[in-house]
All heavy atoms as TSV, in Angstrom:
chain	resi	resn	atom	element	x	y	z
A	1	MET	N	N	160.602	113.521	8.202
A	1	MET	CA	C	160.031	114.172	9.358
A	1	MET	C	C	160.208	115.672	9.157
A	1	MET	O	O	161.237	116.172	8.758
A	1	MET	CB	C	160.680	113.701	10.693
A	1	MET	CG	C	160.279	114.503	11.838
A	1	MET	SD	S	161.218	114.220	13.339
A	1	MET	CE	C	160.343	112.993	14.031
A	2	VAL	N	N	159.161	116.348	9.445
A	2	VAL	CA	C	159.173	117.898	9.355
A	2	VAL	C	C	159.253	118.430	10.719
A	2	VAL	O	O	158.499	118.115	11.694
A	2	VAL	CB	C	157.900	118.372	8.652
A	2	VAL	CG1	C	157.964	119.936	8.577
A	2	VAL	CG2	C	157.805	117.802	7.211
A	3	LYS	N	N	160.263	119.210	10.985
A	3	LYS	CA	C	160.551	119.806	12.354
A	3	LYS	C	C	160.084	121.262	12.451
A	3	LYS	O	O	160.711	122.020	13.147
A	3	LYS	CB	C	162.029	119.689	12.687
A	3	LYS	CG	C	162.503	118.213	12.580
A	3	LYS	CD	C	163.922	118.093	13.009
A	3	LYS	CE	C	164.790	118.649	11.913
A	3	LYS	NZ	N	166.259	118.466	12.154
A	4	LEU	N	N	158.943	121.577	11.770
A	4	LEU	CA	C	158.486	122.918	11.783
A	4	LEU	C	C	158.047	123.411	13.143
A	4	LEU	O	O	158.344	124.530	13.532
A	4	LEU	CB	C	157.305	123.028	10.789
A	4	LEU	CG	C	156.767	124.440	10.513
A	4	LEU	CD1	C	157.843	125.418	10.104
A	4	LEU	CD2	C	155.620	124.383	9.451
A	5	ASP	N	N	157.389	122.552	13.924
A	5	ASP	CA	C	156.977	122.950	15.244
A	5	ASP	C	C	158.125	123.345	16.142
A	5	ASP	O	O	158.060	124.357	16.783
A	5	ASP	CB	C	156.270	121.692	15.859
A	5	ASP	CG	C	154.774	121.936	16.093
A	5	ASP	OD1	O	154.310	123.025	15.832
A	5	ASP	OD2	O	154.128	121.030	16.539
A	6	ASP	N	N	159.218	122.561	16.102
A	6	ASP	CA	C	160.386	122.840	16.869
A	6	ASP	C	C	160.959	124.241	16.479
A	6	ASP	O	O	161.311	125.078	17.388
A	6	ASP	CB	C	161.507	121.825	16.738
A	6	ASP	CG	C	161.035	120.493	17.239
A	6	ASP	OD1	O	160.112	120.426	18.103
A	6	ASP	OD2	O	161.553	119.493	16.798
A	7	LEU	N	N	161.039	124.503	15.178
A	7	LEU	CA	C	161.681	125.788	14.727
A	7	LEU	C	C	160.748	126.945	15.057
A	7	LEU	O	O	161.199	128.006	15.433
A	7	LEU	CB	C	161.890	125.750	13.200
A	7	LEU	CG	C	163.018	124.805	12.783
A	7	LEU	CD1	C	163.042	124.701	11.195
A	7	LEU	CD2	C	164.332	125.256	13.246
A	8	LEU	N	N	159.427	126.758	15.014
A	8	LEU	CA	C	158.513	127.874	15.361
A	8	LEU	C	C	158.633	128.194	16.845
A	8	LEU	O	O	158.703	129.256	17.220
A	8	LEU	CB	C	157.075	127.427	15.027
A	8	LEU	CG	C	156.746	127.446	13.543
A	8	LEU	CD1	C	155.363	126.857	13.338
A	8	LEU	CD2	C	156.758	128.892	12.994
A	9	HIS	N	N	158.769	127.135	17.610
A	9	HIS	CA	C	158.854	127.333	19.087
A	9	HIS	C	C	160.088	128.062	19.383
A	9	HIS	O	O	160.147	128.949	20.263
A	9	HIS	CB	C	158.768	125.962	19.800
A	9	HIS	CG	C	158.926	126.019	21.278
A	9	HIS	ND1	N	157.842	126.473	22.025
A	9	HIS	CD2	C	159.973	125.792	22.114
A	9	HIS	CE1	C	158.252	126.458	23.327
A	9	HIS	NE2	N	159.483	126.020	23.418
A	10	GLU	N	N	161.306	127.607	18.815
A	10	GLU	CA	C	162.579	128.219	19.091
A	10	GLU	C	C	162.576	129.735	18.763
A	10	GLU	O	O	163.186	130.507	19.335
A	10	GLU	CB	C	163.654	127.587	18.291
A	10	GLU	CG	C	164.047	126.151	18.832
A	10	GLU	CD	C	165.009	125.412	17.856
A	10	GLU	OE1	O	165.541	126.077	16.977
A	10	GLU	OE2	O	165.090	124.195	18.060
A	11	ARG	N	N	161.748	130.035	17.730
A	11	ARG	CA	C	161.814	131.465	17.179
A	11	ARG	C	C	160.609	132.197	17.741
A	11	ARG	O	O	160.337	133.432	17.368
A	11	ARG	CB	C	161.766	131.484	15.634
A	11	ARG	CG	C	163.159	131.326	15.095
A	11	ARG	CD	C	163.255	130.120	14.232
A	11	ARG	NE	N	164.599	130.028	13.629
A	11	ARG	CZ	C	165.386	128.967	13.893
A	11	ARG	NH1	N	165.062	128.103	14.780
A	11	ARG	NH2	N	166.524	128.896	13.265
A	12	ARG	N	N	159.830	131.616	18.610
A	12	ARG	CA	C	158.688	132.225	19.224
A	12	ARG	C	C	157.772	132.862	18.169
A	12	ARG	O	O	157.349	133.996	18.261
A	12	ARG	CB	C	159.102	133.326	20.247
A	12	ARG	CG	C	159.873	132.711	21.360
A	12	ARG	CD	C	160.511	133.767	22.295
A	12	ARG	NE	N	161.360	133.126	23.259
A	12	ARG	CZ	C	161.134	133.038	24.518
A	12	ARG	NH1	N	160.016	133.344	25.031
A	12	ARG	NH2	N	162.124	132.414	25.290
A	13	MET	N	N	157.384	131.986	17.164
A	13	MET	CA	C	156.615	132.461	16.100
A	13	MET	C	C	155.436	131.442	15.968
A	13	MET	O	O	155.567	130.320	16.258
A	13	MET	CB	C	157.399	132.440	14.822
A	13	MET	CG	C	156.677	133.003	13.581
A	13	MET	SD	S	157.608	132.877	12.018
A	13	MET	CE	C	159.016	133.879	12.367
A	14	THR	N	N	154.234	132.000	15.616
A	14	THR	CA	C	153.106	131.130	15.458
A	14	THR	C	C	152.997	130.687	14.065
A	14	THR	O	O	153.622	131.269	13.118
A	14	THR	CB	C	151.812	131.890	15.813
A	14	THR	OG1	O	151.649	132.929	14.823
A	14	THR	CG2	C	151.857	132.435	17.171
A	15	LEU	N	N	152.271	129.590	13.840
A	15	LEU	CA	C	152.040	129.055	12.449
A	15	LEU	C	C	151.359	130.100	11.608
A	15	LEU	O	O	151.583	130.298	10.423
A	15	LEU	CB	C	151.260	127.714	12.570
A	15	LEU	CG	C	151.230	126.892	11.288
A	15	LEU	CD1	C	152.631	126.425	10.952
A	15	LEU	CD2	C	150.269	125.708	11.499
A	16	THR	N	N	150.371	130.825	12.236
A	16	THR	CA	C	149.668	131.871	11.515
A	16	THR	C	C	150.571	132.960	11.077
A	16	THR	O	O	150.494	133.388	9.944
A	16	THR	CB	C	148.556	132.489	12.454
A	16	THR	OG1	O	147.700	131.389	12.857
A	16	THR	CG2	C	147.756	133.488	11.750
A	17	GLU	N	N	151.483	133.386	11.889
A	17	GLU	CA	C	152.418	134.415	11.538
A	17	GLU	C	C	153.319	133.938	10.367
A	17	GLU	O	O	153.569	134.764	9.425
A	17	GLU	CB	C	153.282	134.774	12.767
A	17	GLU	CG	C	154.233	135.974	12.502
A	17	GLU	CD	C	155.069	136.327	13.714
A	17	GLU	OE1	O	154.831	135.749	14.785
A	17	GLU	OE2	O	155.975	137.178	13.531
A	18	LEU	N	N	153.818	132.719	10.506
A	18	LEU	CA	C	154.660	132.189	9.375
A	18	LEU	C	C	153.886	132.100	8.055
A	18	LEU	O	O	154.418	132.486	6.989
A	18	LEU	CB	C	155.184	130.773	9.719
A	18	LEU	CG	C	156.092	130.151	8.699
A	18	LEU	CD1	C	157.365	130.980	8.459
A	18	LEU	CD2	C	156.485	128.788	9.127
A	19	ALA	N	N	152.584	131.657	8.149
A	19	ALA	CA	C	151.775	131.544	6.922
A	19	ALA	C	C	151.677	132.945	6.269
A	19	ALA	O	O	151.773	132.988	4.984
A	19	ALA	CB	C	150.428	130.961	7.326
A	20	GLU	N	N	151.426	133.955	7.054
A	20	GLU	CA	C	151.309	135.359	6.481
A	20	GLU	C	C	152.572	135.755	5.871
A	20	GLU	O	O	152.574	136.382	4.866
A	20	GLU	CB	C	150.893	136.328	7.634
A	20	GLU	CG	C	149.451	136.048	8.136
A	20	GLU	CD	C	149.068	136.913	9.323
A	20	GLU	OE1	O	149.940	137.586	9.795
A	20	GLU	OE2	O	147.938	136.753	9.801
A	21	ARG	N	N	153.732	135.508	6.545
A	21	ARG	CA	C	155.027	135.936	6.010
A	21	ARG	C	C	155.416	135.298	4.698
A	21	ARG	O	O	156.053	135.883	3.866
A	21	ARG	CB	C	156.082	135.657	7.080
A	21	ARG	CG	C	156.040	136.604	8.297
A	21	ARG	CD	C	157.217	136.342	9.185
A	21	ARG	NE	N	157.224	137.207	10.321
A	21	ARG	CZ	C	158.269	137.343	11.109
A	21	ARG	NH1	N	159.446	136.766	10.831
A	21	ARG	NH2	N	158.187	138.157	12.038
A	22	VAL	N	N	155.042	134.019	4.550
A	22	VAL	CA	C	155.447	133.279	3.340
A	22	VAL	C	C	154.365	133.220	2.304
A	22	VAL	O	O	154.593	132.667	1.183
A	22	VAL	CB	C	155.991	131.828	3.691
A	22	VAL	CG1	C	157.222	131.906	4.560
A	22	VAL	CG2	C	154.896	131.020	4.299
A	23	GLY	N	N	153.197	133.703	2.588
A	23	GLY	CA	C	152.104	133.832	1.620
A	23	GLY	C	C	151.425	132.376	1.403
A	23	GLY	O	O	150.984	132.185	0.233
A	24	LEU	N	N	151.367	131.608	2.434
A	24	LEU	CA	C	150.675	130.312	2.318
A	24	LEU	C	C	149.370	130.351	3.167
A	24	LEU	O	O	149.310	131.120	4.099
A	24	LEU	CB	C	151.510	129.165	2.829
A	24	LEU	CG	C	152.722	128.768	1.972
A	24	LEU	CD1	C	153.536	127.698	2.691
A	24	LEU	CD2	C	152.268	128.259	0.647
A	25	THR	N	N	148.431	129.515	2.841
A	25	THR	CA	C	147.254	129.395	3.706
A	25	THR	C	C	147.672	128.633	4.989
A	25	THR	O	O	148.589	127.854	4.943
A	25	THR	CB	C	146.074	128.695	3.044
A	25	THR	OG1	O	146.497	127.312	2.822
A	25	THR	CG2	C	145.711	129.306	1.696
A	26	LEU	N	N	147.017	128.918	6.039
A	26	LEU	CA	C	147.228	128.232	7.315
A	26	LEU	C	C	147.001	126.719	7.079
A	26	LEU	O	O	147.710	125.887	7.634
A	26	LEU	CB	C	146.328	128.774	8.396
A	26	LEU	CG	C	146.546	128.267	9.824
A	26	LEU	CD1	C	148.005	128.509	10.236
A	26	LEU	CD2	C	145.670	128.960	10.809
A	27	ALA	N	N	145.933	126.397	6.246
A	27	ALA	CA	C	145.688	124.973	6.082
A	27	ALA	C	C	146.873	124.289	5.404
A	27	ALA	O	O	147.301	123.126	5.785
A	27	ALA	CB	C	144.391	124.830	5.177
A	28	ASN	N	N	147.446	124.815	4.319
A	28	ASN	CA	C	148.568	124.200	3.649
A	28	ASN	C	C	149.768	124.109	4.544
A	28	ASN	O	O	150.498	123.095	4.513
A	28	ASN	CB	C	148.876	124.991	2.334
A	28	ASN	CG	C	147.867	124.670	1.290
A	28	ASN	OD1	O	147.179	123.668	1.242
A	28	ASN	ND2	N	147.812	125.584	0.307
A	29	LEU	N	N	149.981	125.123	5.332
A	29	LEU	CA	C	151.174	125.050	6.215
A	29	LEU	C	C	150.943	124.038	7.295
A	29	LEU	O	O	151.904	123.361	7.714
A	29	LEU	CB	C	151.413	126.403	6.854
A	29	LEU	CG	C	152.861	126.740	7.329
A	29	LEU	CD1	C	153.862	126.441	6.264
A	29	LEU	CD2	C	152.943	128.190	7.763
A	30	SER	N	N	149.726	123.880	7.722
A	30	SER	CA	C	149.402	122.809	8.746
A	30	SER	C	C	149.619	121.431	8.221
A	30	SER	O	O	150.100	120.511	8.852
A	30	SER	CB	C	147.930	122.928	9.141
A	30	SER	OG	O	147.722	124.085	9.924
A	31	ILE	N	N	149.333	121.241	6.895
A	31	ILE	CA	C	149.546	119.971	6.301
A	31	ILE	C	C	151.092	119.609	6.277
A	31	ILE	O	O	151.460	118.555	6.518
A	31	ILE	CB	C	148.985	119.934	4.793
A	31	ILE	CG1	C	147.475	119.952	4.887
A	31	ILE	CG2	C	149.473	118.716	4.070
A	31	ILE	CD1	C	146.742	120.162	3.575
A	32	LEU	N	N	151.808	120.612	5.996
A	32	LEU	CA	C	153.263	120.409	5.988
A	32	LEU	C	C	153.744	120.134	7.409
A	32	LEU	O	O	154.532	119.263	7.624
A	32	LEU	CB	C	153.967	121.736	5.437
A	32	LEU	CG	C	155.541	121.683	5.468
A	32	LEU	CD1	C	156.030	120.555	4.627
A	32	LEU	CD2	C	156.035	123.014	5.075
A	33	LYS	N	N	153.294	120.935	8.414
A	33	LYS	CA	C	153.669	120.791	9.750
A	33	LYS	C	C	153.435	119.382	10.281
A	33	LYS	O	O	154.156	118.813	10.960
A	33	LYS	CB	C	152.990	121.837	10.636
A	33	LYS	CG	C	153.470	121.814	12.066
A	33	LYS	CD	C	152.685	122.775	12.893
A	33	LYS	CE	C	151.514	122.146	13.558
A	33	LYS	NZ	N	151.065	122.633	14.783
A	34	THR	N	N	152.259	118.762	9.943
A	34	THR	CA	C	151.933	117.494	10.462
A	34	THR	C	C	152.548	116.317	9.709
A	34	THR	O	O	152.364	115.176	10.037
A	34	THR	CB	C	150.405	117.292	10.416
A	34	THR	OG1	O	149.938	117.433	9.040
A	34	THR	CG2	C	149.638	118.313	11.320
A	35	GLY	N	N	153.314	116.679	8.644
A	35	GLY	CA	C	154.002	115.682	7.825
A	35	GLY	C	C	153.192	114.927	6.923
A	35	GLY	O	O	153.560	113.933	6.371
A	36	LYS	N	N	151.990	115.501	6.576
A	36	LYS	CA	C	151.091	114.878	5.676
A	36	LYS	C	C	151.232	115.379	4.203
A	36	LYS	O	O	150.613	114.866	3.336
A	36	LYS	CB	C	149.650	115.109	6.067
A	36	LYS	CG	C	149.366	114.351	7.427
A	36	LYS	CD	C	147.920	114.555	7.787
A	36	LYS	CE	C	147.739	113.800	9.100
A	36	LYS	NZ	N	146.427	114.014	9.672
A	37	ALA	N	N	152.108	116.331	4.018
A	37	ALA	CA	C	152.358	116.840	2.641
A	37	ALA	C	C	153.193	115.815	1.844
A	37	ALA	O	O	154.033	115.218	2.314
A	37	ALA	CB	C	153.149	118.157	2.719
A	38	LYS	N	N	152.849	115.633	0.601
A	38	LYS	CA	C	153.487	114.708	-0.275
A	38	LYS	C	C	154.688	115.369	-0.955
A	38	LYS	O	O	155.644	114.722	-1.434
A	38	LYS	CB	C	152.592	114.141	-1.356
A	38	LYS	CG	C	151.462	113.397	-0.771
A	38	LYS	CD	C	151.922	112.009	-0.241
A	38	LYS	CE	C	150.670	111.223	0.240
A	38	LYS	NZ	N	151.042	110.024	0.898
A	39	ALA	N	N	154.641	116.731	-1.070
A	39	ALA	CA	C	155.752	117.485	-1.828
A	39	ALA	C	C	155.707	118.867	-1.301
A	39	ALA	O	O	154.737	119.317	-0.675
A	39	ALA	CB	C	155.431	117.422	-3.331
A	40	ILE	N	N	156.850	119.580	-1.583
A	40	ILE	CA	C	156.937	120.968	-1.283
A	40	ILE	C	C	157.661	121.632	-2.357
A	40	ILE	O	O	158.691	121.145	-2.868
A	40	ILE	CB	C	157.627	121.188	0.158
A	40	ILE	CG1	C	157.674	122.748	0.490
A	40	ILE	CG2	C	158.984	120.578	0.163
A	40	ILE	CD1	C	158.117	122.994	1.864
A	41	ARG	N	N	157.202	122.842	-2.787
A	41	ARG	CA	C	157.991	123.556	-3.866
A	41	ARG	C	C	159.274	124.138	-3.245
A	41	ARG	O	O	159.321	124.492	-2.072
A	41	ARG	CB	C	157.040	124.660	-4.412
A	41	ARG	CG	C	155.917	124.188	-5.198
A	41	ARG	CD	C	155.224	125.366	-5.795
A	41	ARG	NE	N	154.161	124.931	-6.604
A	41	ARG	CZ	C	152.984	125.428	-6.754
A	41	ARG	NH1	N	152.722	126.609	-6.124
A	41	ARG	NH2	N	152.068	124.961	-7.628
A	42	PHE	N	N	160.251	124.212	-4.118
A	42	PHE	CA	C	161.576	124.782	-3.714
A	42	PHE	C	C	161.317	126.249	-3.219
A	42	PHE	O	O	161.907	126.676	-2.288
A	42	PHE	CB	C	162.560	124.688	-4.743
A	42	PHE	CG	C	163.192	123.336	-4.874
A	42	PHE	CD1	C	163.184	122.685	-6.113
A	42	PHE	CD2	C	163.797	122.733	-3.814
A	42	PHE	CE1	C	163.719	121.387	-6.290
A	42	PHE	CE2	C	164.328	121.448	-3.988
A	42	PHE	CZ	C	164.295	120.832	-5.174
A	43	SER	N	N	160.472	126.944	-3.931
A	43	SER	CA	C	160.207	128.363	-3.504
A	43	SER	C	C	159.493	128.447	-2.205
A	43	SER	O	O	159.801	129.356	-1.441
A	43	SER	CB	C	159.347	129.086	-4.695
A	43	SER	OG	O	158.061	128.358	-4.828
A	44	THR	N	N	158.653	127.496	-1.881
A	44	THR	CA	C	157.990	127.475	-0.561
A	44	THR	C	C	159.070	127.137	0.458
A	44	THR	O	O	159.068	127.792	1.570
A	44	THR	CB	C	156.895	126.525	-0.556
A	44	THR	OG1	O	155.929	126.859	-1.513
A	44	THR	CG2	C	156.186	126.411	0.803
A	45	LEU	N	N	159.889	126.171	0.167
A	45	LEU	CA	C	160.951	125.765	1.151
A	45	LEU	C	C	161.890	126.943	1.431
A	45	LEU	O	O	162.279	127.203	2.588
A	45	LEU	CB	C	161.690	124.584	0.643
A	45	LEU	CG	C	162.798	124.029	1.527
A	45	LEU	CD1	C	162.283	123.562	2.865
A	45	LEU	CD2	C	163.427	122.828	0.812
A	46	ALA	N	N	162.284	127.592	0.374
A	46	ALA	CA	C	163.133	128.777	0.487
A	46	ALA	C	C	162.527	129.915	1.340
A	46	ALA	O	O	163.142	130.511	2.221
A	46	ALA	CB	C	163.508	129.291	-0.873
A	47	ALA	N	N	161.241	130.181	1.081
A	47	ALA	CA	C	160.585	131.208	1.836
A	47	ALA	C	C	160.449	130.853	3.292
A	47	ALA	O	O	160.692	131.722	4.195
A	47	ALA	CB	C	159.181	131.379	1.238
A	48	ILE	N	N	160.175	129.627	3.618
A	48	ILE	CA	C	160.019	129.215	5.014
A	48	ILE	C	C	161.427	129.307	5.700
A	48	ILE	O	O	161.586	129.837	6.799
A	48	ILE	CB	C	159.502	127.748	5.157
A	48	ILE	CG1	C	158.103	127.726	4.779
A	48	ILE	CG2	C	159.680	127.243	6.565
A	48	ILE	CD1	C	157.520	126.314	4.601
A	49	CYS	N	N	162.451	128.813	5.015
A	49	CYS	CA	C	163.842	128.928	5.584
A	49	CYS	C	C	164.255	130.375	5.737
A	49	CYS	O	O	164.892	130.679	6.723
A	49	CYS	CB	C	164.771	128.096	4.682
A	49	CYS	SG	S	164.600	126.363	4.800
A	50	ARG	N	N	163.881	131.166	4.810
A	50	ARG	CA	C	164.169	132.634	4.848
A	50	ARG	C	C	163.601	133.233	6.169
A	50	ARG	O	O	164.234	133.920	6.977
A	50	ARG	CB	C	163.692	133.429	3.668
A	50	ARG	CG	C	164.013	134.909	3.700
A	50	ARG	CD	C	163.299	135.684	2.630
A	50	ARG	NE	N	161.863	135.636	2.895
A	50	ARG	CZ	C	160.897	135.324	1.980
A	50	ARG	NH1	N	161.224	134.876	0.797
A	50	ARG	NH2	N	159.637	135.286	2.370
A	51	GLU	N	N	162.311	132.951	6.462
A	51	GLU	CA	C	161.604	133.537	7.598
A	51	GLU	C	C	162.020	132.878	8.856
A	51	GLU	O	O	161.973	133.605	9.881
A	51	GLU	CB	C	160.063	133.452	7.385
A	51	GLU	CG	C	159.554	134.253	6.246
A	51	GLU	CD	C	159.843	135.686	6.383
A	51	GLU	OE1	O	159.817	136.300	7.469
A	51	GLU	OE2	O	160.031	136.351	5.297
A	52	LEU	N	N	162.457	131.675	8.873
A	52	LEU	CA	C	162.851	130.989	10.136
A	52	LEU	C	C	164.331	131.079	10.270
A	52	LEU	O	O	164.964	130.566	11.281
A	52	LEU	CB	C	162.415	129.551	10.132
A	52	LEU	CG	C	160.861	129.374	10.225
A	52	LEU	CD1	C	160.524	127.894	10.120
A	52	LEU	CD2	C	160.307	129.982	11.473
A	53	ASP	N	N	165.095	131.679	9.332
A	53	ASP	CA	C	166.493	131.840	9.374
A	53	ASP	C	C	167.211	130.481	9.596
A	53	ASP	O	O	167.839	130.234	10.591
A	53	ASP	CB	C	166.995	132.821	10.428
A	53	ASP	CG	C	168.492	133.139	10.356
A	53	ASP	OD1	O	169.053	133.028	9.212
A	53	ASP	OD2	O	169.042	133.393	11.367
A	54	CYS	N	N	166.830	129.471	8.667
A	54	CYS	CA	C	167.332	128.118	8.889
A	54	CYS	C	C	167.734	127.582	7.479
A	54	CYS	O	O	167.526	128.264	6.440
A	54	CYS	CB	C	166.304	127.187	9.482
A	54	CYS	SG	S	164.812	126.931	8.530
A	55	GLN	N	N	168.260	126.450	7.462
A	55	GLN	CA	C	168.595	125.648	6.252
A	55	GLN	C	C	167.513	124.548	6.071
A	55	GLN	O	O	166.890	124.146	7.103
A	55	GLN	CB	C	169.979	125.070	6.393
A	55	GLN	CG	C	171.113	126.069	6.470
A	55	GLN	CD	C	171.207	126.800	5.170
A	55	GLN	OE1	O	171.194	126.243	4.036
A	55	GLN	NE2	N	171.356	128.149	5.343
A	56	PRO	N	N	167.362	124.082	4.888
A	56	PRO	CA	C	166.402	122.987	4.600
A	56	PRO	C	C	166.584	121.798	5.535
A	56	PRO	O	O	165.619	121.191	6.070
A	56	PRO	CB	C	166.533	122.627	3.175
A	56	PRO	CG	C	167.002	123.852	2.484
A	56	PRO	CD	C	167.948	124.518	3.590
A	57	GLY	N	N	167.820	121.453	5.847
A	57	GLY	CA	C	168.133	120.323	6.709
A	57	GLY	C	C	167.752	120.567	8.155
A	57	GLY	O	O	167.512	119.625	8.910
A	58	ASP	N	N	167.536	121.785	8.504
A	58	ASP	CA	C	167.014	122.104	9.901
A	58	ASP	C	C	165.534	121.866	9.961
A	58	ASP	O	O	164.983	121.583	11.010
A	58	ASP	CB	C	167.276	123.641	10.243
A	58	ASP	CG	C	168.713	123.953	10.240
A	58	ASP	OD1	O	169.531	123.106	10.596
A	58	ASP	OD2	O	169.085	125.130	9.899
A	59	LEU	N	N	164.899	121.938	8.816
A	59	LEU	CA	C	163.414	121.817	8.699
A	59	LEU	C	C	162.961	120.385	8.437
A	59	LEU	O	O	161.993	119.912	8.958
A	59	LEU	CB	C	162.891	122.770	7.622
A	59	LEU	CG	C	161.377	122.824	7.452
A	59	LEU	CD1	C	160.677	123.318	8.654
A	59	LEU	CD2	C	161.099	123.724	6.226
A	60	LEU	N	N	163.716	119.659	7.531
A	60	LEU	CA	C	163.410	118.381	7.084
A	60	LEU	C	C	164.469	117.350	7.518
A	60	LEU	O	O	165.592	117.592	7.494
A	60	LEU	CB	C	163.349	118.317	5.508
A	60	LEU	CG	C	162.402	119.357	4.938
A	60	LEU	CD1	C	162.511	119.358	3.450
A	60	LEU	CD2	C	160.953	119.047	5.363
A	61	GLU	N	N	163.955	116.200	7.981
A	61	GLU	CA	C	164.857	115.157	8.474
A	61	GLU	C	C	164.414	113.867	7.737
A	61	GLU	O	O	163.221	113.496	7.786
A	61	GLU	CB	C	164.716	115.005	9.998
A	61	GLU	CG	C	165.656	113.936	10.567
A	61	GLU	CD	C	165.508	113.925	12.028
A	61	GLU	OE1	O	166.098	114.792	12.713
A	61	GLU	OE2	O	164.797	113.071	12.584
A	62	TYR	N	N	165.360	113.173	7.136
A	62	TYR	CA	C	165.022	111.944	6.465
A	62	TYR	C	C	164.824	110.824	7.449
A	62	TYR	O	O	165.592	110.623	8.346
A	62	TYR	CB	C	166.157	111.510	5.525
A	62	TYR	CG	C	165.837	110.314	4.715
A	62	TYR	CD1	C	164.845	110.201	3.829
A	62	TYR	CD2	C	166.583	109.132	5.058
A	62	TYR	CE1	C	164.572	109.025	3.108
A	62	TYR	CE2	C	166.272	107.877	4.384
A	62	TYR	CZ	C	165.274	107.865	3.370
A	62	TYR	OH	O	165.038	106.697	2.789
A	63	GLY	N	N	163.689	110.116	7.345
A	63	GLY	CA	C	163.319	109.065	8.267
A	63	GLY	C	C	162.989	107.763	7.680
A	63	GLY	O	O	162.302	106.921	8.224
A	64	GLY	N	N	163.505	107.578	6.459
A	64	GLY	CA	C	163.188	106.285	5.807
A	64	GLY	C	C	162.210	106.424	4.675
A	64	GLY	O	O	161.714	107.543	4.422
A	65	PRO	N	N	161.867	105.345	3.998
A	65	PRO	CA	C	160.919	105.394	2.899
A	65	PRO	C	C	159.559	105.999	3.319
A	65	PRO	O	O	159.092	105.845	4.412
A	65	PRO	CB	C	160.723	103.970	2.512
A	65	PRO	CG	C	161.938	103.250	3.028
A	65	PRO	CD	C	162.362	103.996	4.271
A	66	VAL	N	N	159.015	106.775	2.417
A	66	VAL	CA	C	157.707	107.390	2.606
A	66	VAL	C	C	156.644	106.602	1.786
A	66	VAL	O	O	156.831	106.241	0.683
A	66	VAL	CB	C	157.736	108.846	2.053
A	66	VAL	CG1	C	156.312	109.533	2.197
A	66	VAL	CG2	C	158.741	109.641	2.740
A	67	ASP	N	N	155.506	106.250	2.400
A	67	ASP	CA	C	154.456	105.453	1.777
A	67	ASP	C	C	153.710	106.244	0.724
A	67	ASP	O	O	153.483	107.439	0.906
A	67	ASP	CB	C	153.473	104.901	2.824
A	67	ASP	CG	C	154.172	103.914	3.688
A	67	ASP	OD1	O	155.142	103.242	3.274
A	67	ASP	OD2	O	153.689	103.762	4.854
């Protein structure tokens, strides 16, 4: 499970603002936010965590096997 929505809300940041800060398209960040992404680069994860001042475990939660 991706908890991006919760972190954005807590930090009062929009998805568009985060996309600009980390250099991703809004479409790709939306795919991650909805949990439809199959993978994420470590550099992308690090950039998101840097901008949201969080750890990867704050952003990602294991919820069992992925189809």
